Structures are given as structure tokens and as C-alpha cells.
N, C-alpha and C positions, 0 to 999 in steps of 0.2 A: 445554605444552598437551596433548600426548597423555596424560600422567599425569592431568591434570585431567579429560579427557574420560572416561577409564576409570572414575575415581572417581565422577564425576557420574552416568554411566549406571548404574553398579553400585548406587549409592544409590537411584536411581529404581526400578530393577528390584526390589531387595530390599524397598523400602518398600511398593510397591503390590502386587506379586504375592505377597507374604507375607500379604496381606489380601484374598483374591479376592472375598469377599462384598461388598466396597466398590468393586470396579472394574467390576462388571457392571451394565448399565443398558439400558433399552429405548429405541428411537427414539421411541415414543409413550407417553403417559400416565406420564411420569416423575414419581415421587412426591416430595413436598417433603422427606420424611425422607431420601431418597437424595441429594438435592441437599445437604442438611445434612452428610451423611457425607463427600461429596466435598470440600466447602469446609473442614470442620474438619480432615480428614486432610491436605489439601493445604496448609493454613496451617501445620501442624506440620512438614511436609516442607520447605516453603520456608524456615522458620527455620533448618533444618540446612544448606540449600544456598546461602543468600544470600551468605555470605562467599566461598565458592568461585567462584560465578558472577561476582560483582562484581569480584573480584580478577583472575581470568583474562581475561574478556572486556573489562573496562575497560582493562587494560594493553595488550591488542592494539589496541583502538580508539585509544588515546593515541599510537600511532605515526604517525597520519595527520594530515592537514589543516593544512598550512602554506600559506596561500592566496597565489596569485599575482594575485588580483583584489581591487581595493579595494571590498569589500562595502559600506563605509560611504558610498560616493559617492551623490549624489542620483539618484533614479530619473528616467527621462525623463518619464513621465506617471503619475499615480495617480488612479484614479476608483473604486476598490473601496470597498465599504461594510462597516463592521464589524458583527459580531453580538454580542449580549450574552452574559454568562456562562451564563445559564440555557439559551440556545439551544445553546451549545457543549457543555454537559453532556448535553443531550438527544441530539444527534446522535452524541456519543461512544458512547452505548449501542448504536447501530447498528453502529459500527465494531468494537466489542468482541464483539458477538453473532455476527458473520459468521464468527468463528473456530470456532464450535461445529459440528462436522460432523454430529451426529445430532439433538440437541434443537432445532436451528434448523429442522428439517423441519416441525415443527408450532408453531414460535414459542414453545417452552417453555424456552428457554435461560435461564441465570441473569439476564441483563440484558434479555431480551425483554419482560418485563412492564412496562418503562418506556415501551413504545410499541405493544405488540400490541393494546391495546384500541381503538386508532383505525384499525387495519388492516382493510380489507374484502377485500383481494385481494393476494396476493404470489406471487412466482415466484423460484426459485433456479436459477442457471446455473452449471454446472461443466464445465470442460474437463479431462478425465482425463489427456490427454497432457502438458499444461502445468501441471497442478495449480492452476489459477486458478479463482476463484470470485466470483460476484456475486449480489446479491439486489436485487429491486425490490419495493417495498411501496407500496400505494396508500392514501392517507389522505384520503378525501373531506371529512371534517369540518374538515381543516386546509387543504384546497385545494392539496395537494402530493403529488408522487411522489418517493420517496427511492430513490436508486440507491447501493448500498454495495458497495465492492470489498474483498476480503480481502487481507491482507498475506502475507508469505513464510511458507510452511509446508513445502513439499516440496523435494527435492533439485533438481528442475528449476527451481523458483523461485530458489534460491540461484545456480545457474549463470547464469540470465538476469540476476540482479541485478548480476553482475560483467561483463556485456557493456557496458562503460562508454563505448565509442566513440559518436560522435554520428551521428544519422540526420536528414537534411534532411526537414522536414515542412511542406510547403505554402508558406507565406509566405516571401518572400525573406529569407535569413539565418537563419531559425528552424531550430534543431536540438534534438533531444531524445535522451535516453539510449536506446540501441537496445534493451537488454534490457527496460526498462520499457515501451517502445512495443510490442514483440512480445508481452509479457504481456497488454496491453490488447487487442491484435488477436485474441488467442485467444478472446475473449468479445464483441468489439465488435459483430459483426453481430446476434446474437440479442438483445443488450441494447438496441441501437438500435431494433430492430423492436418489442420489447415497450414501450419508452418511447413510440414512435410510436402504437402501438395504444391505450395508456392516454390519451395526449393527445388522440387522436381522439375518445374517448368522454368526456373531461373537459377540454374546451377552457378555457384560462385558468389551469390548474393550474401552479404553479411546479415546477421539477425541482431537487431538492436532491441533490448528489453528494458522497459522503463516503468515507472509507477511512483505514486506518492503515498506515504503513510502505510496502511495495510497493503496497498498495491505495490509499494516498494519492496516490502518483505516477500510478497508473492513473486515478484520479478527476480529477486535474489535466489529463492529456492528453485525457481524455474531454470535459471542458468546452472545452478548446481546439478539438477537432475539431467539437463541436456548434456552437460559435459561429463559428468561422472558415469552416466550410462552410455556415453558416446552415441547418442540417439541419431545424429546425422553426421557421420564421420567427415572430417575436413571442413566443417562449417566454422566460420569466424563469428564470434559473439561480442557484443558490447553491452555492458550493464551500467545504466545511469539511474540513480534513485534520488528521491527528494523526500526528506523527512522520514527516513527509514527507521523503524524501531530496531532494537537489537534482536537478531533473528535466530542465531545459533550459538553454540558453545565455542570454545577455543579451537577444537579440532575442525569445526566447520569453518571458522575464520581462517585457519591455516590453509585449508584446501582452497578457499576462494582467493586468498592472497597470492597463492602460487600459480593461479591461472594467468597465462601470458596474454591477457586481453585488455582492451580499454575498459576501465572500471572506475567510477567515481560515485561517491556518496555525498550529496549536497545537503547541508544543514542550514536552516534559516535562523539567523540571529540568535535569539534566546528561547527558541521553541523547545518544548519539553519532550515530545514524542521520541526523538532519538536517544533519550536517556532512560527509556523503559524497554523491556521489563526492568524494574528496580530490584535491588537486592535487600534493602533494609528500609523499614518505615519508621518514622518518628524518632530516628536514631535509637530505637529500642529493640525491635525484633526483626528477624530475617523473614523474607517472603519464602514460603516453602515450595519453591519451584523445583528443587533437586537438580538444578542446572545453573551454572554461572554463564550468563549471556555476555557476549562481547561483540563489538562491531568488526567488520571486515572492510577492506577497500580504503583507498585514500579519501579523507574528508576534504570537502571544499566548504568553507565556512563563509556565509554571507552575513557580515556584521556591519550594520548601518550601510554605508556606501562603499565599503571595501569588500573585496573578494580575496580570501586567503586560501592558498593551496597548502594544506597542513602536511605534517610529516607522515610518510607512509612506512617509515621504519619502525613505528610503534603501533600497537593495536588502536589506541585512541590518543590523539595528541592532547596533552594537558593544557596547551596554550591556545587551543581553538575553542570549540563550543563547550568542552568540559571545564573551561576556565571560569564560566559564569556561575559555578557552584550549583545552587538550587534556585537561582533567581530566574525562573522560567516565565515566559509570557506565551500563553496558549495561542494567542492570535497570530504569532509569528509562524505558526504551522500552516497558515492559509495564504502566506505571501512569499513567493519565490521569484526573484528577479522582477520582471514587470507583470507577472501573472497573478491575478487575484482569484484564488481558488474558490472563494466564497460566492462568486457570481453564479456559477453553475450549482454549487452545493446548496445555497439558500434559495435562489430564485426558481431554478428549474427543479430542484430536488425537494427541499424541505417543505415548500409550500404545497406540494402534492402528496405529502405524507401525513397520515393520521398519527399524531404524537402519542396517542393513548391506547390504541388497539391496532395490532398488526395482523390482518387476516392471514390465516394459515400458519401463524407462528407456532413453533414447537420448541420445547426446552432442549438442553444439550444432552439428553439421554437418547437422542435419535442418531442412528448410524447411517451415513449416506451409502449408497451402493458403491461397490468397489469399481473403480474405473476399469474399462476393458484392457487398457494397457498393462494394468497390474494383474488382471485376471488371467492374461495369457502367459504370465510368468509366475506359475504357482510356487516356484522356489525362490522368487524374488523377495527382497526384504521390505518393499515399499507398499504392499497392499495394506489396506486398512485393517483387515482381519489380523495380519501379522503384527501391525502396530499395536492393536488393542491387546493381543496376547502378551506382548513384551512390556506393557505399561499398565500395572495395576491401577494407578490413579485414573487413567483413561477408561479402564473398564468400569470403575465405580461411577464415573460421570456419564458414560454413554450406554451402559447396560443396566437393566433392572429386571426383576421377575415379570413385571408388567410394563414394558417400555411403551412410551407414547410414540406412536408412529405417525409420520406425515401422511395424510390421506392421499396425497398426489403421487407418492412413490411407493412401489411395492418392492420389498426386500426379498 
């Protein structure tokens, strides 16, 4: 793997920085010709790198996921409603666009033109310390508000992705992935406030929540909190995720499956992210997460040129993406329908990131401030202080006698 990483980064560095005129762009008024240069050059580069990436990352992912839970057993209750393919393709453009760090600012990103004509108002939220990002767009002509969460990009995102122990969340028995929950908490308060403001001005609009990878899990927990807390009574929600990792335990899945809302979980071909967190490694030892993760919602499997609506009567259909065993291809995580997520992730994202040093980076013994929505509910079960008290592993990771504090935030 180290040899692969050096080779991969060297190729990216040589290919792009030897053509500086094609790597500079402006936040605003991005020209169509510039986009064409990006797409054409990136297509050539991907052709060179695809074999290396697929082999290295695919083999690493294949080490995981020998389940201890019978995913094919019947669900307790299922009331979710499917969406059609055209709707899934449409919301996929939102999830792909959120990865663009610059052109998203004025909705000129490569896939923004699929939805920006119906947008009358939008706002982008970013937490610098956690590297998390969300976007809210208002679509009066469609009577809906779309909330989009971005997936993993930064080093801090990766660290939180691997905080796999469970966190109790509200209802009895419900537990969710701690790192995914904390990622959502870093943006939760301003996002909820903006959604509330828009609903106040547009009563009756439905709220569509979507995201890819980490962003998909954040979207899932967001809908869980919105509905379980009845944050905005009478509001209709839609949940559409792409490449979502397993987010919670069986009780969490049971709650989500019982929601009478449109809900779909799209899985791309043989990608591996929906098969993590894993339960066993190397067919030898179990991962000490103290929680059995399982998916919720009906799976839609994109396998080659076919789209399969999988059974929603079981937790995970053994004849859909679970049928590939452990023959994962990590690159499939970047391609959903006709959207190539790597366009924004690599061109606008990674080329502006220092791979070796991250300014302001702090390890996971830093505790974020409690969001105000939790602070005003001192008896509520969702505040980070309560979560830490209930989870000894979390306390060990995030507390120490001399904790490293982020200099930008005062606790």
C-alpha cells in the first residue's frame, strides 16, 4: 500500500501541475471551456490510474465483512415508500455537487445545472474544524426544500469514520455510529435553524434529505432526529442516500423502516462502503464495536446497466449488493447513474489539499461544543455530554487529563 500511495500521488502531482493553465479557476463566472479542460484532462488521468486504485483499495476492502447478523431475516415493520429512477437520478446530482468546494458557491458546478434553475434561495454550511459540509436549497416550484450533506474529504472525516463504537440515541435500544453522529452534530444546529426558517415561510413544503457516503449516514441520522423529536410537526420528509455505510443497530433500522415516508438507499455495483462497518476481519477476529450494524430502507442496486429494486421485507437483500460477497471495487463508490463524483472530489478538492499536513488538525480527544439545540434540553438524551457519560469508550477517546484543544474553539 505505501508503494501504491507514493505512485498514485506522484502521478496526480505530475499530471496536473505540469499543466498549470488547466488547474487554475475562479470561484465565480467559471467558463464552459475551462470545465471542458477539467473534464477532458481528468478523463485521461483516470484511465491511467483506474487499475492502480481498483487493485489496491479493492483488495484492502475485501479483507472485511464476514457478518455475524442474519441480514436476510424479515424486518419488523416496513412502511417506507419507493422513489422512481428519475427521482433518484435527480437527487444524485445534489449529492455529487456538494463535493465541489468552489463552483458550488454560485451553483455553477458540473452537475448543478440539473437543479439550479428551480432554486430561488440556497445556503451552504461548513464546519472548518470537522471538515463537514451541508447545503440547503429552496425550490418553490417543486414545493420542497433539499438538504444535502457531503461525504468524506478531510483527514478529520476519516478519523471520525473509524470511531465505530455505538452511541445511544433517544429511543430505547437505538444506537448509531459515534463518528457519523458527531459529524452530523458539527452542522446540526445551523441546518435545523435554516430548515425551520424556510418551513416557516413555506408551510407545507416537503424536506428532502440526501447525501453520499458519510453524507448519506448524516442524512439518515438527521431524518431520525427530525422525526423522533417531531422537530417540525406535520412536515413530510424524503430520504435518498447513495453509498451509505451501515449507520445504526437493529433498533435504529426498525425505527427508520417504520417511517411512512419515501426512502431509498442506492448502492453502486460492487462498491464496498455500504458493507461497513464490518463485523469480522480476515475471517479471524471480530471488530470490537460492541454494536451490530445493519442497514435500513429499501436498497436500489445499480449493477452494470441494470437497476434493481431489492426486497424491503428483509434488512438486507442477499440477492442484491450482498450477493457479491467480498469482491468489492472501491472505484464504484465514485460513480452513481451518470454522475462522476471524482470530478469535484479530485479536481476541485484534492488538488487544493496538502496531503501531508493539515493546518489546525487535532486528534480525536477533542470534544466539540454542545449544539445549542441540545443545550436547551438539559434532560435530553442527545447532548454530547450525556453521550460521553454513557459511553466509556467515547470517554477514553475524547477525554484525557491534558486534552489537546482546538485553538479556534473555546469550550
